[in-house]
DODO-393521 format. One record per residue (C-alpha): x, y, z; residue number from 1. Coordinates in steps of 0.02 Angstrom, whole numbers, plus 50000, padded with zeros to 5 digits. Layout:
N
<<X,Y,Z>,NUM>
...
***
This chain:
639
<<52477,52092,48409>,1>
<<52315,52148,48344>,2>
<<52174,52224,48423>,3>
<<52014,52144,48397>,4>
<<51878,52202,48486>,5>
<<51707,52097,48421>,6>
<<51802,52081,48292>,7>
<<51782,51884,48196>,8>
<<51840,51893,48046>,9>
<<52012,51798,48051>,10>
<<51950,51691,48225>,11>
<<51939,51514,48179>,12>
<<51797,51520,48325>,13>
<<51731,51682,48295>,14>
<<51614,51640,48170>,15>
<<51523,51504,48269>,16>
<<51500,51633,48422>,17>
<<51526,51802,48386>,18>
<<51605,51866,48546>,19>
<<51788,51891,48510>,20>
<<51888,52005,48619>,21>
<<52060,52057,48650>,22>
<<52209,52037,48520>,23>
<<52229,51895,48370>,24>
<<52363,51726,48405>,25>
<<52400,51579,48309>,26>
<<52361,51413,48384>,27>
<<52381,51253,48308>,28>
<<52422,51338,48137>,29>
<<52236,51436,48146>,30>
<<52211,51610,48199>,31>
<<52091,51662,48344>,32>
<<52064,51813,48472>,33>
<<52142,51790,48644>,34>
<<51966,51742,48711>,35>
<<51932,51579,48614>,36>
<<52136,51547,48597>,37>
<<52155,51357,48651>,38>
<<52340,51422,48715>,39>
<<52377,51400,48896>,40>
<<52516,51558,48859>,41>
<<52375,51701,48848>,42>
<<52335,51721,49026>,43>
<<52406,51901,49047>,44>
<<52326,51972,48872>,45>
<<52173,51854,48915>,46>
<<52137,51938,49074>,47>
<<52167,52103,49007>,48>
<<52020,52064,48859>,49>
<<51911,52001,49018>,50>
<<51895,52172,49101>,51>
<<51865,52262,48942>,52>
<<51716,52143,48901>,53>
<<51652,52189,49091>,54>
<<51691,52350,49097>,55>
<<51578,52370,48945>,56>
<<51451,52260,49014>,57>
<<51463,52148,48861>,58>
<<51446,51954,48964>,59>
<<51454,51848,48788>,60>
<<51577,51731,48833>,61>
<<51516,51604,48710>,62>
<<51639,51462,48657>,63>
<<51772,51550,48786>,64>
<<51915,51473,48832>,65>
<<51949,51524,49015>,66>
<<52171,51456,49051>,67>
<<52165,51408,49238>,68>
<<52187,51548,49371>,69>
<<52087,51674,49272>,70>
<<51891,51637,49311>,71>
<<51808,51733,49456>,72>
<<51649,51824,49453>,73>
<<51610,51816,49648>,74>
<<51500,51946,49688>,75>
<<51490,51998,49517>,76>
<<51339,52055,49442>,77>
<<51305,51996,49253>,78>
<<51177,52027,49149>,79>
<<51122,51929,49004>,80>
<<51245,51823,49004>,81>
<<51285,51695,48881>,82>
<<51439,51557,48944>,83>
<<51367,51431,48810>,84>
<<51511,51314,48750>,85>
<<51623,51422,48857>,86>
<<51791,51299,48916>,87>
<<51844,51352,49098>,88>
<<52002,51265,49145>,89>
<<52066,51268,49338>,90>
<<51960,51327,49483>,91>
<<51787,51431,49432>,92>
<<51717,51523,49562>,93>
<<51546,51607,49508>,94>
<<51499,51657,49689>,95>
<<51364,51724,49773>,96>
<<51385,51797,49563>,97>
<<51208,51889,49535>,98>
<<51139,51817,49347>,99>
<<50999,51955,49302>,100>
<<50915,51920,49122>,101>
<<50935,51751,49040>,102>
<<51086,51630,49076>,103>
<<51152,51519,48951>,104>
<<51298,51376,49004>,105>
<<51244,51252,48873>,106>
<<51349,51135,48830>,107>
<<51494,51216,48931>,108>
<<51634,51128,49011>,109>
<<51681,51154,49190>,110>
<<51868,51042,49204>,111>
<<51892,51115,49377>,112>
<<51811,51133,49566>,113>
<<51655,51253,49496>,114>
<<51596,51355,49633>,115>
<<51429,51437,49617>,116>
<<51348,51435,49827>,117>
<<51256,51602,49836>,118>
<<51222,51640,49666>,119>
<<51066,51726,49595>,120>
<<50990,51679,49435>,121>
<<50831,51778,49404>,122>
<<50813,51749,49251>,123>
<<50774,51581,49120>,124>
<<50958,51484,49178>,125>
<<51011,51338,49021>,126>
<<51176,51235,49073>,127>
<<51100,51085,48976>,128>
<<51218,50967,48902>,129>
<<51360,51055,48998>,130>
<<51494,50947,49083>,131>
<<51550,50980,49284>,132>
<<51724,50879,49325>,133>
<<51843,50930,49467>,134>
<<51844,50882,49638>,135>
<<51701,50980,49677>,136>
<<51538,51059,49594>,137>
<<51424,51173,49696>,138>
<<51289,51259,49694>,139>
<<51234,51279,49877>,140>
<<51115,51399,49924>,141>
<<51104,51449,49742>,142>
<<50924,51533,49700>,143>
<<50826,51486,49537>,144>
<<50672,51617,49474>,145>
<<50593,51652,49323>,146>
<<50509,51523,49215>,147>
<<50634,51386,49164>,148>
<<50797,51314,49244>,149>
<<50872,51179,49115>,150>
<<51016,51047,49187>,151>
<<50940,50934,49043>,152>
<<51080,50821,48983>,153>
<<51224,50864,49096>,154>
<<51375,50771,49160>,155>
<<51430,50799,49332>,156>
<<51581,50690,49348>,157>
<<51647,50794,49510>,158>
<<51765,50664,49585>,159>
<<51700,50692,49749>,160>
<<51540,50795,49787>,161>
<<51409,50885,49688>,162>
<<51299,50993,49803>,163>
<<51139,51064,49788>,164>
<<51102,51072,49958>,165>
<<50988,51230,50011>,166>
<<50951,51281,49860>,167>
<<50815,51360,49805>,168>
<<50726,51312,49626>,169>
<<50580,51451,49594>,170>
<<50587,51425,49439>,171>
<<50419,51352,49345>,172>
<<50512,51222,49253>,173>
<<50657,51139,49318>,174>
<<50734,51013,49197>,175>
<<50865,50853,49250>,176>
<<50816,50760,49129>,177>
<<50944,50626,49046>,178>
<<51084,50712,49184>,179>
<<51229,50618,49249>,180>
<<51304,50634,49420>,181>
<<51464,50504,49453>,182>
<<51589,50526,49588>,183>
<<51557,50492,49741>,184>
<<51431,50598,49814>,185>
<<51261,50709,49740>,186>
<<51156,50795,49870>,187>
<<51026,50898,49853>,188>
<<50994,50905,50037>,189>
<<50836,51052,50108>,190>
<<50847,51113,49909>,191>
<<50677,51161,49878>,192>
<<50589,51130,49706>,193>
<<50467,51265,49677>,194>
<<50386,51233,49501>,195>
<<50393,51087,49410>,196>
<<50550,50966,49429>,197>
<<50591,50813,49306>,198>
<<50739,50691,49335>,199>
<<50668,50592,49217>,200>
<<50792,50467,49140>,201>
<<50940,50544,49249>,202>
<<51065,50425,49301>,203>
<<51140,50433,49482>,204>
<<51299,50314,49484>,205>
<<51382,50418,49620>,206>
<<51404,50279,49785>,207>
<<51294,50403,49892>,208>
<<51136,50510,49823>,209>
<<51054,50600,49931>,210>
<<50868,50728,49916>,211>
<<50882,50711,50112>,212>
<<50735,50844,50181>,213>
<<50697,50904,49994>,214>
<<50545,51012,49974>,215>
<<50432,50962,49797>,216>
<<50298,51086,49789>,217>
<<50290,51124,49597>,218>
<<50138,51026,49503>,219>
<<50248,50887,49427>,220>
<<50366,50793,49504>,221>
<<50464,50669,49378>,222>
<<50600,50538,49409>,223>
<<50544,50428,49313>,224>
<<50657,50299,49213>,225>
<<50788,50364,49331>,226>
<<50936,50260,49378>,227>
<<50983,50255,49541>,228>
<<51162,50162,49574>,229>
<<51238,50202,49746>,230>
<<51330,50067,49837>,231>
<<51308,50200,49981>,232>
<<51126,50223,49995>,233>
<<50998,50338,49910>,234>
<<50909,50437,50035>,235>
<<50750,50529,50005>,236>
<<50742,50533,50208>,237>
<<50615,50668,50274>,238>
<<50579,50738,50088>,239>
<<50408,50826,50051>,240>
<<50321,50811,49913>,241>
<<50177,50910,49879>,242>
<<50170,50886,49684>,243>
<<49985,50872,49611>,244>
<<50081,50679,49525>,245>
<<50236,50633,49559>,246>
<<50301,50492,49477>,247>
<<50460,50371,49504>,248>
<<50406,50268,49378>,249>
<<50511,50142,49310>,250>
<<50657,50208,49404>,251>
<<50799,50069,49445>,252>
<<50844,50090,49629>,253>
<<51010,49990,49635>,254>
<<51082,50017,49805>,255>
<<50998,50046,49980>,256>
<<50820,50168,49938>,257>
<<50774,50273,50119>,258>
<<50620,50354,50118>,259>
<<50598,50349,50281>,260>
<<50493,50473,50354>,261>
<<50458,50565,50179>,262>
<<50294,50633,50173>,263>
<<50170,50624,49993>,264>
<<50042,50743,50024>,265>
<<49933,50770,49902>,266>
<<49884,50694,49711>,267>
<<49985,50533,49635>,268>
<<50103,50464,49683>,269>
<<50178,50298,49561>,270>
<<50334,50198,49582>,271>
<<50247,50104,49439>,272>
<<50350,49972,49361>,273>
<<50500,50032,49479>,274>
<<50648,49915,49540>,275>
<<50706,49891,49682>,276>
<<50858,49799,49726>,277>
<<51017,49808,49873>,278>
<<51026,49764,50043>,279>
<<50870,49884,50103>,280>
<<50715,49976,50037>,281>
<<50651,50065,50178>,282>
<<50479,50150,50178>,283>
<<50466,50184,50362>,284>
<<50360,50308,50453>,285>
<<50327,50383,50259>,286>
<<50168,50479,50256>,287>
<<50052,50471,50087>,288>
<<49913,50579,50090>,289>
<<49868,50558,49910>,290>
<<49850,50402,49794>,291>
<<49989,50306,49783>,292>
<<50035,50144,49639>,293>
<<50153,50027,49671>,294>
<<50078,49941,49517>,295>
<<50210,49828,49468>,296>
<<50357,49858,49555>,297>
<<50485,49738,49604>,298>
<<50559,49735,49781>,299>
<<50687,49621,49779>,300>
<<50810,49693,49933>,301>
<<50859,49611,50062>,302>
<<50760,49696,50191>,303>
<<50579,49800,50124>,304>
<<50501,49912,50261>,305>
<<50336,49986,50289>,306>
<<50357,49977,50459>,307>
<<50231,50130,50518>,308>
<<50186,50210,50369>,309>
<<50044,50277,50330>,310>
<<49928,50268,50201>,311>
<<49782,50376,50178>,312>
<<49740,50419,50018>,313>
<<49568,50358,49949>,314>
<<49667,50240,49835>,315>
<<49810,50123,49873>,316>
<<49880,50000,49738>,317>
<<50016,49867,49765>,318>
<<49932,49762,49609>,319>
<<50047,49654,49533>,320>
<<50193,49697,49636>,321>
<<50326,49565,49684>,322>
<<50387,49544,49861>,323>
<<50556,49443,49807>,324>
<<50674,49497,49932>,325>
<<50728,49417,50092>,326>
<<50590,49510,50232>,327>
<<50462,49623,50206>,328>
<<50383,49697,50322>,329>
<<50215,49811,50339>,330>
<<50209,49810,50535>,331>
<<50106,49935,50624>,332>
<<50094,50021,50438>,333>
<<49897,50107,50417>,334>
<<49797,50086,50283>,335>
<<49651,50220,50337>,336>
<<49599,50265,50143>,337>
<<49465,50215,50037>,338>
<<49546,50055,49946>,339>
<<49696,49975,49978>,340>
<<49756,49820,49828>,341>
<<49877,49711,49811>,342>
<<49758,49599,49710>,343>
<<49869,49477,49597>,344>
<<50017,49539,49697>,345>
<<50180,49398,49731>,346>
<<50266,49353,49894>,347>
<<50393,49249,49854>,348>
<<50519,49321,49989>,349>
<<50576,49212,50132>,350>
<<50443,49316,50238>,351>
<<50321,49433,50226>,352>
<<50236,49504,50389>,353>
<<50093,49622,50432>,354>
<<50115,49641,50603>,355>
<<49989,49762,50693>,356>
<<49946,49849,50509>,357>
<<49784,49942,50511>,358>
<<49668,49916,50358>,359>
<<49534,50023,50396>,360>
<<49473,50083,50226>,361>
<<49309,49999,50144>,362>
<<49401,49914,50045>,363>
<<49555,49802,50048>,364>
<<49590,49681,49923>,365>
<<49717,49534,49906>,366>
<<49612,49461,49752>,367>
<<49718,49360,49647>,368>
<<49871,49368,49751>,369>
<<50018,49217,49767>,370>
<<50061,49185,49924>,371>
<<50238,49065,49891>,372>
<<50333,49073,50070>,373>
<<50285,49125,50237>,374>
<<50158,49278,50243>,375>
<<50088,49329,50426>,376>
<<49943,49430,50469>,377>
<<49987,49454,50654>,378>
<<49871,49576,50760>,379>
<<49836,49598,50950>,380>
<<49658,49627,51059>,381>
<<49708,49805,51008>,382>
<<49763,49805,50858>,383>
<<49665,49678,50744>,384>
<<49726,49711,50575>,385>
<<49556,49692,50478>,386>
<<49422,49798,50545>,387>
<<49249,49735,50536>,388>
<<49176,49867,50421>,389>
<<49314,49833,50290>,390>
<<49285,49701,50147>,391>
<<49441,49610,50134>,392>
<<49454,49486,49967>,393>
<<49554,49332,49953>,394>
<<49461,49236,49830>,395>
<<49577,49169,49684>,396>
<<49722,49176,49784>,397>
<<49872,49049,49733>,398>
<<49928,48970,49897>,399>
<<50071,48854,49871>,400>
<<50125,48830,50065>,401>
<<49959,48848,50134>,402>
<<50026,48780,50323>,403>
<<50151,48957,50297>,404>
<<49997,49062,50276>,405>
<<49957,49125,50444>,406>
<<49812,49233,50526>,407>
<<49852,49269,50703>,408>
<<49737,49378,50817>,409>
<<49647,49439,50693>,410>
<<49479,49475,50652>,411>
<<49401,49396,50506>,412>
<<49256,49385,50409>,413>
<<49204,49210,50309>,414>
<<49135,49306,50155>,415>
<<49316,49349,50147>,416>
<<49359,49180,50076>,417>
<<49238,49143,49961>,418>
<<49343,49057,49811>,419>
<<49479,49001,49886>,420>
<<49542,48853,49963>,421>
<<49595,48899,50186>,422>
<<49590,48712,50227>,423>
<<49775,48711,50273>,424>
<<49811,48879,50323>,425>
<<49866,48929,50498>,426>
<<49720,49030,50593>,427>
<<49754,49068,50771>,428>
<<49657,49134,50888>,429>
<<49558,49221,50759>,430>
<<49404,49316,50800>,431>
<<49287,49300,50667>,432>
<<49164,49439,50653>,433>
<<48986,49438,50765>,434>
<<49062,49290,50843>,435>
<<49015,49126,50723>,436>
<<48983,49027,50901>,437>
<<48810,49142,50928>,438>
<<48683,49016,50984>,439>
<<48811,48881,51002>,440>
<<48721,48836,51179>,441>
<<48601,48957,51284>,442>
<<48693,49077,51353>,443>
<<48766,49126,51197>,444>
<<48584,49144,51134>,445>
<<48511,49227,51251>,446>
<<48690,49352,51263>,447>
<<48674,49367,51069>,448>
<<48460,49414,51061>,449>
<<48489,49530,51216>,450>
<<48628,49644,51112>,451>
<<48546,49633,50971>,452>
<<48375,49699,51040>,453>
<<48485,49850,51134>,454>
<<48550,49889,50973>,455>
<<48383,49902,50905>,456>
<<48300,50000,51039>,457>
<<48458,50111,51000>,458>
<<48407,50132,50815>,459>
<<48232,50188,50844>,460>
<<48266,50306,50973>,461>
<<48367,50382,50820>,462>
<<48218,50368,50718>,463>
<<48285,50222,50612>,464>
<<48167,50096,50578>,465>
<<48236,49991,50456>,466>
<<48415,49972,50553>,467>
<<48318,49942,50700>,468>
<<48220,49802,50597>,469>
<<48408,49748,50528>,470>
<<48444,49739,50721>,471>
<<48315,49634,50797>,472>
<<48339,49482,50649>,473>
<<48521,49498,50587>,474>
<<48678,49370,50627>,475>
<<48816,49315,50553>,476>
<<48768,49258,50400>,477>
<<48637,49384,50366>,478>
<<48796,49511,50361>,479>
<<48918,49410,50255>,480>
<<48772,49360,50116>,481>
<<48729,49559,50106>,482>
<<48894,49598,50068>,483>
<<48919,49479,49940>,484>
<<48769,49522,49847>,485>
<<48818,49695,49870>,486>
<<48959,49667,49790>,487>
<<48902,49565,49639>,488>
<<48955,49426,49675>,489>
<<48900,49276,49577>,490>
<<48799,49124,49680>,491>
<<48843,49212,49833>,492>
<<48761,49072,49937>,493>
<<48849,48922,49861>,494>
<<49022,49011,49856>,495>
<<48987,49071,50055>,496>
<<48915,48872,50115>,497>
<<49090,48820,50028>,498>
<<49188,48940,50127>,499>
<<49088,48896,50285>,500>
<<49164,48712,50244>,501>
<<49335,48761,50209>,502>
<<49351,48835,50373>,503>
<<49234,48688,50459>,504>
<<49356,48571,50378>,505>
<<49537,48674,50450>,506>
<<49445,48697,50629>,507>
<<49395,48522,50612>,508>
<<49605,48462,50592>,509>
<<49686,48591,50708>,510>
<<49541,48484,50830>,511>
<<49440,48645,50872>,512>
<<49265,48581,50863>,513>
<<49196,48709,50937>,514>
<<49246,48839,50794>,515>
<<49230,48670,50661>,516>
<<49019,48653,50749>,517>
<<49005,48848,50709>,518>
<<49044,48836,50531>,519>
<<48956,48685,50508>,520>
<<48816,48765,50567>,521>
<<48812,48923,50465>,522>
<<48869,48819,50306>,523>
<<48686,48719,50335>,524>
<<48616,48881,50349>,525>
<<48660,48955,50178>,526>
<<48598,48817,50084>,527>
<<48431,48826,50186>,528>
<<48410,49011,50166>,529>
<<48430,48994,49965>,530>
<<48260,48907,49958>,531>
<<48108,48998,49921>,532>
<<48042,49018,50089>,533>
<<48172,48962,50179>,534>
<<48130,49061,50379>,535>
<<47945,48939,50355>,536>
<<47956,48777,50244>,537>
<<47888,48612,50344>,538>
<<47896,48527,50186>,539>
<<48075,48533,50176>,540>
<<48197,48393,50280>,541>
<<48323,48532,50320>,542>
<<48193,48647,50372>,543>
<<48158,48515,50527>,544>
<<48322,48473,50535>,545>
<<48367,48665,50578>,546>
<<48230,48701,50669>,547>
<<48214,48519,50780>,548>
<<48441,48543,50826>,549>
<<48500,48657,50714>,550>
<<48581,48534,50596>,551>
<<48680,48439,50742>,552>
<<48740,48582,50802>,553>
<<48634,48692,50948>,554>
<<48642,48532,51088>,555>
<<48510,48643,51198>,556>
<<48388,48670,51038>,557>
<<48378,48489,51034>,558>
<<48371,48455,51235>,559>
<<48230,48597,51223>,560>
<<48111,48521,51082>,561>
<<48137,48358,51170>,562>
<<48060,48426,51338>,563>
<<47940,48496,51215>,564>
<<47899,48354,51153>,565>
<<47910,48250,51330>,566>
<<47798,48356,51415>,567>
<<47658,48426,51288>,568>
<<47602,48232,51260>,569>
<<47600,48236,51428>,570>
<<47482,48372,51444>,571>
<<47378,48311,51299>,572>
<<47368,48133,51390>,573>
<<47283,48221,51525>,574>
<<47164,48333,51416>,575>
<<47096,48178,51346>,576>
<<47072,48090,51505>,577>
<<47201,47980,51489>,578>
<<47305,48032,51650>,579>
<<47245,48130,51772>,580>
<<47408,48183,51870>,581>
<<47528,48251,51798>,582>
<<47673,48160,51872>,583>
<<47602,48007,51797>,584>
<<47556,48077,51618>,585>
<<47770,48135,51620>,586>
<<47795,47956,51651>,587>
<<47685,47882,51537>,588>
<<47744,48013,51394>,589>
<<47930,47947,51417>,590>
<<47863,47772,51434>,591>
<<47806,47804,51247>,592>
<<47948,47886,51194>,593>
<<48072,47727,51258>,594>
<<47941,47595,51207>,595>
<<47922,47548,51371>,596>
<<47740,47592,51410>,597>
<<47607,47444,51439>,598>
<<47520,47395,51283>,599>
<<47361,47522,51274>,600>
<<47185,47432,51344>,601>
<<47033,47423,51227>,602>
<<46973,47599,51268>,603>
<<46909,47627,51070>,604>
<<47001,47786,51116>,605>
<<47069,47837,50941>,606>
<<47127,48016,50981>,607>
<<47246,47925,51120>,608>
<<47308,47783,51014>,609>
<<47339,47911,50874>,610>
<<47449,48044,51014>,611>
<<47559,47871,51059>,612>
<<47575,47837,50873>,613>
<<47645,48028,50855>,614>
<<47745,48041,51013>,615>
<<47818,47854,50967>,616>
<<47901,47925,50819>,617>
<<47920,48069,50829>,618>
<<48003,48067,51035>,619>
<<48145,47947,50981>,620>
<<48198,48053,50819>,621>
<<48218,48178,50953>,622>
<<48327,48088,51035>,623>
<<48423,48034,50910>,624>
<<48440,48226,50873>,625>
<<48494,48284,51073>,626>
<<48597,48131,51056>,627>
<<48695,48192,50905>,628>
<<48723,48376,50957>,629>
<<48742,48310,51124>,630>
<<48894,48208,51042>,631>
<<48967,48354,50958>,632>
<<48954,48439,51090>,633>
<<49054,48332,51208>,634>
<<49218,48313,51046>,635>
<<49205,48510,51046>,636>
<<49228,48504,51251>,637>
<<49338,48371,51237>,638>
<<49431,48483,51069>,639>
***
């Protein structure tokens, strides 16, 4: 054989790679240098050629075919190594190897176990379109630095384990786009991505895929359109995403997906149009510190858990999401950012529970949401789910089975239910903002007045005159109307009145007459306030109905006015000299009201006749209003 260092003339592959070395040999009727020959019988000559190239610091092995048992580069230092299109047969050991300068393994084929553990890559690194077979592929504790690390379109098909555990990717750009992972397991446990990481359209078809405790620190992290098909689980437990933009858009999770204790700390995180299936999707105790989008996501797993999840970003979107799995829970989840949107979401799974969930931002919208099956908002006295300063919208919701929509021990505001029919919805032990029974009896009226004046005094001490006046004059209806107007809701008065009426019907059907009375009062009061000069309009019957009996819902008010009429006319009878003693005047006034007084003497006192005529009309009318209010009061106490 003839030595041919660098000679490419007779090598069938030399013209493609220019990396020839060693003696010539023939294989399959073609001439090759020993470096490129596909023969299995070249081991001794190949080892000589390999040592010769390394000795000459020539690390161009492009297209080389490495026979079994000849590849040990462990602890070596390779500069500008080129292994593109190389074929590695048998076990390959690059553990603790130092690769400086640009390193190229593009289109390489690794048919045996591959070990790059503790390797160092200090230049741009290219593994694009490489193929890894064998039982195990290890890049554990490897370190990649400089501008680019490229694993795009790589196929990892090792039957047992593909490991990037504790690997540090310090490159500005880390690409696993279109990579394919098969075999039993792939693990990026505690891997650190300091640069932008791209797993777009990657396919994870292993039984187990894990990014447990991995850290993504670059500006971008992309898993968009990736496919995870792991029968034993997809693990992002404890993973930390610090990227300005983290994207799982249109990603498919075909297996148990676990993001428990994961942290999404900054910027935007989007799972828009992602699909979750399998037995469990678990985001329990995950923390989202930035804006989050689960827009149009399909949660189809048997269990979807957001228990104790923290959403503190300004915008949280579950808009158009579909919860179609068996059971979904947001128990103890906290939405403390500015806005949480569930608009046009669909809850069609067997059961969805918001137990002790906290909605504490400015807005929480369930606008246009579809409630198909059981959905429950369950709170407690310490955790009432919705905060009073949060504006929640349930308008235009589609409630297929209203008896399965439950609000239990939560704080609600009537203005949240405009443009939605809640007459059959289950309201149990609900606390309505500012207590709708305010003024229902004398005790509650005095208590409310005392509290309002106390708040006004506190505002005056802080030199807030406007706030002080608002505290004195405010009531539940004032706050609801102001909130609707602030949000530019068209026709706030009729819409709010309708909401009160539907809530009253709900409470009436459930024999909660006290609650129904409160809603009826505010429904009527909303209609009165829609008119001009609603505070003083004696030319309107509705105004008199409000003043004299609180629309038949305020027993104490009708009784007070009845007493005013009785004793007031008694005083008048004394003033005109018809009666001398007050008890006698009261008795006569009572007789006039009941039409039992003796016929008037022909005294010619027109003023007396006028008083008797007026009291004969007003008195019985007020008695009727008092009787109506008393009847409603009796029904409430009975209910």
